A tleap script that builds the chain and sets N, CA, C and O, in Angstrom:
source leaprc.protein.ff14SB
mol = sequence {
  NMET ALA ASP TYR ILE ALA THR ALA ILE SER
  GLU GLY ASP HIE TRP VAL ILE ASP VAL ASP
  GLY VAL GLY THR ALA GLN ALA ASP THR PHE
  ASP ALA ILE GLU ALA THR ALA VAL ASP LEU
  VAL THR ALA VAL THR HIE THR ALA PRO ALA
  ASP VAL HIE VAL ARG VAL ARG ILE CVAL
}
set mol.1.N position { 0.949 -1.146 -0.004 }
set mol.1.CA position { -0.224 -0.023 -0.041 }
set mol.1.C position { 0.792 1.253 0.142 }
set mol.1.O position { 1.658 1.278 1.016 }
set mol.2.N position { 0.569 2.299 -0.794 }
set mol.2.CA position { 1.362 3.357 -1.053 }
set mol.2.C position { 0.513 4.656 -0.069 }
set mol.2.O position { -0.695 4.884 -0.145 }
set mol.3.N position { 1.344 5.275 0.689 }
set mol.3.CA position { 0.816 6.295 1.704 }
set mol.3.C position { 1.186 7.702 0.992 }
set mol.3.O position { 2.225 7.993 0.399 }
set mol.4.N position { 0.025 8.498 1.225 }
set mol.4.CA position { 0.389 9.988 0.654 }
set mol.4.C position { -0.361 10.927 1.506 }
set mol.4.O position { -1.429 10.661 2.057 }
set mol.5.N position { 0.289 12.069 1.576 }
set mol.5.CA position { -0.275 13.219 2.269 }
set mol.5.C position { -0.954 14.265 1.586 }
set mol.5.O position { -0.279 15.003 0.868 }
set mol.6.N position { -2.254 14.463 1.698 }
set mol.6.CA position { -2.974 15.371 0.705 }
set mol.6.C position { -3.159 16.769 1.578 }
set mol.6.O position { -3.667 16.586 2.685 }
set mol.7.N position { -2.866 17.960 1.287 }
set mol.7.CA position { -3.049 19.054 2.052 }
set mol.7.C position { -4.337 19.709 1.383 }
set mol.7.O position { -4.264 19.809 0.159 }
set mol.8.N position { -5.606 20.210 2.034 }
set mol.8.CA position { -6.592 20.590 1.383 }
set mol.8.C position { -6.779 22.140 2.019 }
set mol.8.O position { -6.804 22.330 3.235 }
set mol.9.N position { -6.897 23.137 1.103 }
set mol.9.CA position { -7.070 24.417 1.495 }
set mol.9.C position { -8.579 25.066 0.927 }
set mol.9.O position { -8.902 24.846 -0.240 }
set mol.10.N position { -9.296 25.716 1.654 }
set mol.10.CA position { -10.460 25.974 1.165 }
set mol.10.C position { -10.212 27.395 0.334 }
set mol.10.O position { -9.486 28.286 0.773 }
set mol.11.N position { -10.891 27.470 -0.872 }
set mol.11.CA position { -10.738 28.493 -1.754 }
set mol.11.C position { -12.094 28.995 -2.085 }
set mol.11.O position { -12.588 28.670 -3.165 }
set mol.12.N position { -12.733 29.744 -1.272 }
set mol.12.CA position { -14.130 30.180 -1.493 }
set mol.12.C position { -15.198 28.963 -1.546 }
set mol.12.O position { -15.557 28.412 -0.506 }
set mol.13.N position { -15.695 28.568 -2.844 }
set mol.13.CA position { -16.647 27.659 -2.912 }
set mol.13.C position { -16.139 26.288 -3.383 }
set mol.13.O position { -16.904 25.417 -3.799 }
set mol.14.N position { -14.678 26.128 -3.286 }
set mol.14.CA position { -14.210 24.885 -3.454 }
set mol.14.C position { -12.977 24.618 -2.660 }
set mol.14.O position { -12.588 25.494 -1.889 }
set mol.15.N position { -12.313 23.476 -2.773 }
set mol.15.CA position { -10.981 23.243 -2.101 }
set mol.15.C position { -10.148 22.606 -2.991 }
set mol.15.O position { -10.436 21.667 -3.733 }
set mol.16.N position { -8.778 23.346 -2.833 }
set mol.16.CA position { -7.606 22.891 -3.549 }
set mol.16.C position { -6.928 21.891 -2.701 }
set mol.16.O position { -6.721 22.056 -1.499 }
set mol.17.N position { -6.568 20.775 -3.427 }
set mol.17.CA position { -5.949 19.710 -2.878 }
set mol.17.C position { -4.667 19.326 -3.392 }
set mol.17.O position { -4.629 18.873 -4.536 }
set mol.18.N position { -3.487 19.448 -2.649 }
set mol.18.CA position { -2.266 19.032 -3.035 }
set mol.18.C position { -1.690 17.849 -2.578 }
set mol.18.O position { -1.491 17.851 -1.363 }
set mol.19.N position { -1.354 16.820 -3.184 }
set mol.19.CA position { -0.892 15.582 -2.937 }
set mol.19.C position { 0.670 15.515 -2.984 }
set mol.19.O position { 1.192 15.607 -4.094 }
set mol.20.N position { 1.330 15.388 -2.067 }
set mol.20.CA position { 2.843 15.458 -2.073 }
set mol.20.C position { 3.388 14.607 -3.022 }
set mol.20.O position { 3.179 13.400 -2.906 }
set mol.21.N position { 4.098 15.064 -4.004 }
set mol.21.CA position { 4.865 14.204 -5.115 }
set mol.21.C position { 4.099 13.862 -6.029 }
set mol.21.O position { 4.680 13.202 -6.891 }
set mol.22.N position { 2.688 14.086 -6.270 }
set mol.22.CA position { 1.856 13.837 -7.203 }
set mol.22.C position { 1.156 14.908 -8.031 }
set mol.22.O position { 1.119 14.843 -9.260 }
set mol.23.N position { 0.606 15.887 -7.335 }
set mol.23.CA position { 0.038 16.993 -8.183 }
set mol.23.C position { -1.137 17.652 -7.421 }
set mol.23.O position { -1.257 17.310 -6.245 }
set mol.24.N position { -2.013 18.539 -7.914 }
set mol.24.CA position { -2.978 19.228 -7.458 }
set mol.24.C position { -4.238 18.798 -8.097 }
set mol.24.O position { -4.261 18.303 -9.223 }
set mol.25.N position { -5.347 19.003 -7.325 }
set mol.25.CA position { -6.725 18.776 -7.780 }
set mol.25.C position { -7.674 19.757 -7.021 }
set mol.25.O position { -7.259 20.578 -6.203 }
set mol.26.N position { -8.999 19.598 -7.370 }
set mol.26.CA position { -9.995 20.584 -6.875 }
set mol.26.C position { -11.254 19.682 -6.544 }
set mol.26.O position { -11.762 18.883 -7.331 }
set mol.27.N position { -11.724 19.971 -5.091 }
set mol.27.CA position { -12.693 19.363 -4.956 }
set mol.27.C position { -14.080 20.248 -4.738 }
set mol.27.O position { -13.879 21.347 -4.221 }
set mol.28.N position { -15.194 19.989 -4.996 }
set mol.28.CA position { -16.224 20.992 -4.845 }
set mol.28.C position { -16.738 21.099 -3.276 }
set mol.28.O position { -17.043 22.157 -2.726 }
set mol.29.N position { -16.767 19.993 -2.764 }
set mol.29.CA position { -17.195 19.805 -1.332 }
set mol.29.C position { -16.107 19.304 -0.319 }
set mol.29.O position { -15.064 18.767 -0.692 }
set mol.30.N position { -16.452 19.534 1.055 }
set mol.30.CA position { -15.466 18.929 1.699 }
set mol.30.C position { -15.609 17.363 1.824 }
set mol.30.O position { -14.581 16.723 2.049 }
set mol.31.N position { -16.661 16.785 1.710 }
set mol.31.CA position { -16.731 15.444 1.773 }
set mol.31.C position { -16.185 14.728 0.616 }
set mol.31.O position { -16.104 13.499 0.624 }
set mol.32.N position { -15.771 15.511 -0.474 }
set mol.32.CA position { -15.251 14.973 -1.792 }
set mol.32.C position { -13.618 14.869 -1.606 }
set mol.32.O position { -12.930 14.180 -2.359 }
set mol.33.N position { -13.099 15.608 -0.552 }
set mol.33.CA position { -11.654 15.739 -0.479 }
set mol.33.C position { -10.807 14.500 -0.592 }
set mol.33.O position { -9.868 14.481 -1.388 }
set mol.34.N position { -11.072 13.545 0.108 }
set mol.34.CA position { -10.192 12.403 0.258 }
set mol.34.C position { -10.638 11.595 -1.130 }
set mol.34.O position { -9.712 11.051 -1.733 }
set mol.35.N position { -11.780 11.489 -1.605 }
set mol.35.CA position { -11.773 10.567 -2.849 }
set mol.35.C position { -11.294 11.185 -3.942 }
set mol.35.O position { -10.784 10.502 -4.830 }
set mol.36.N position { -11.384 12.653 -4.065 }
set mol.36.CA position { -10.566 13.254 -5.158 }
set mol.36.C position { -8.944 12.979 -5.117 }
set mol.36.O position { -8.229 12.607 -6.048 }
set mol.37.N position { -8.619 13.242 -3.908 }
set mol.37.CA position { -7.012 12.954 -3.563 }
set mol.37.C position { -6.621 11.513 -4.232 }
set mol.37.O position { -5.658 11.398 -4.989 }
set mol.38.N position { -7.444 10.470 -3.881 }
set mol.38.CA position { -7.301 9.040 -4.335 }
set mol.38.C position { -7.331 9.089 -5.741 }
set mol.38.O position { -6.410 8.651 -6.431 }
set mol.39.N position { -8.491 9.674 -6.256 }
set mol.39.CA position { -8.546 9.548 -7.802 }
set mol.39.C position { -7.175 10.370 -8.288 }
set mol.39.O position { -6.435 9.871 -9.136 }
set mol.40.N position { -6.963 11.346 -7.833 }
set mol.40.CA position { -5.764 12.029 -8.410 }
set mol.40.C position { -4.358 10.992 -8.444 }
set mol.40.O position { -3.540 10.859 -9.354 }
set mol.41.N position { -4.405 10.443 -7.342 }
set mol.41.CA position { -3.184 9.628 -7.045 }
set mol.41.C position { -3.107 8.394 -8.088 }
set mol.41.O position { -2.094 8.082 -8.715 }
set mol.42.N position { -4.365 7.748 -8.159 }
set mol.42.CA position { -4.611 6.635 -8.974 }
set mol.42.C position { -4.353 6.911 -10.690 }
set mol.42.O position { -3.905 6.137 -11.536 }
set mol.43.N position { -4.749 8.097 -10.797 }
set mol.43.CA position { -4.554 8.527 -12.515 }
set mol.43.C position { -3.369 8.867 -12.485 }
set mol.43.O position { -2.805 8.381 -13.465 }
set mol.44.N position { -2.489 9.623 -11.687 }
set mol.44.CA position { -1.254 9.680 -12.063 }
set mol.44.C position { -0.119 8.654 -11.934 }
set mol.44.O position { 0.829 8.548 -12.713 }
set mol.45.N position { -0.321 8.015 -10.988 }
set mol.45.CA position { 0.736 6.720 -10.766 }
set mol.45.C position { 0.071 5.429 -11.032 }
set mol.45.O position { 0.501 4.424 -10.466 }
set mol.46.N position { -0.897 5.357 -11.808 }
set mol.46.CA position { -1.626 4.021 -12.426 }
set mol.46.C position { -1.682 2.969 -11.208 }
set mol.46.O position { -1.440 1.786 -11.448 }
set mol.47.N position { -1.970 3.350 -10.026 }
set mol.47.CA position { -1.926 2.480 -8.736 }
set mol.47.C position { -3.609 2.094 -8.642 }
set mol.47.O position { -4.463 2.942 -8.897 }
set mol.48.N position { -3.891 0.926 -8.307 }
set mol.48.CA position { -5.211 0.448 -7.910 }
set mol.48.C position { -5.694 1.377 -6.629 }
set mol.48.O position { -4.945 1.620 -5.682 }
set mol.49.N position { -6.924 1.815 -6.725 }
set mol.49.CA position { -7.402 2.803 -5.542 }
set mol.49.C position { -7.356 1.935 -4.173 }
set mol.49.O position { -7.139 2.536 -3.121 }
set mol.50.N position { -7.553 0.548 -4.170 }
set mol.50.CA position { -7.342 -0.317 -2.989 }
set mol.50.C position { -5.955 -0.120 -2.394 }
set mol.50.O position { -5.782 -0.180 -1.176 }
set mol.51.N position { -4.921 0.127 -3.294 }
set mol.51.CA position { -3.599 0.104 -2.792 }
set mol.51.C position { -3.018 1.568 -2.380 }
set mol.51.O position { -1.856 1.846 -2.081 }
set mol.52.N position { -4.238 2.492 -2.451 }
set mol.52.CA position { -3.655 3.934 -2.081 }
set mol.52.C position { -4.096 4.425 -0.671 }
set mol.52.O position { -5.289 4.342 -0.381 }
set mol.53.N position { -3.328 4.862 0.098 }
set mol.53.CA position { -3.905 5.349 1.535 }
set mol.53.C position { -3.452 6.816 1.379 }
set mol.53.O position { -2.313 7.170 1.073 }
set mol.54.N position { -4.624 7.706 1.661 }
set mol.54.CA position { -4.196 9.030 1.776 }
set mol.54.C position { -4.700 9.857 3.117 }
set mol.54.O position { -5.869 9.972 3.485 }
set mol.55.N position { -3.697 10.324 3.660 }
set mol.55.CA position { -4.062 11.085 4.987 }
set mol.55.C position { -4.240 12.664 4.386 }
set mol.55.O position { -3.509 13.237 3.578 }
set mol.56.N position { -5.406 13.148 5.029 }
set mol.56.CA position { -5.889 14.558 4.548 }
set mol.56.C position { -5.490 15.505 5.619 }
set mol.56.O position { -6.031 15.322 6.709 }
set mol.57.N position { -4.715 16.402 5.521 }
set mol.57.CA position { -4.624 17.631 6.244 }
set mol.57.C position { -5.519 18.754 5.838 }
set mol.57.O position { -5.702 18.935 4.634 }
set mol.58.N position { -6.070 19.492 6.677 }
set mol.58.CA position { -6.895 20.549 6.438 }
set mol.58.C position { -6.132 22.003 6.894 }
set mol.58.O position { -5.791 22.196 8.061 }
set mol.59.N position { -5.959 22.791 6.032 }
set mol.59.CA position { -5.106 23.931 6.448 }
set mol.59.C position { -5.911 25.084 6.102 }
set mol.59.O position { -5.488 26.220 6.319 }
savepdb mol mol.pdb
quit
């Protein structure tokens, strides 16, 4: 399992998510932050979602 840290910052009506060493994505709601971060990691690294663990930091 691969571990990643995602930092989420509120930008008005959406969240900007930066996953260390992977990239940046945007989520429309707070509840979508973790799923969006996992989607980003799987898209960039071609890793199965079940093999990805994301720890979310809200700043």
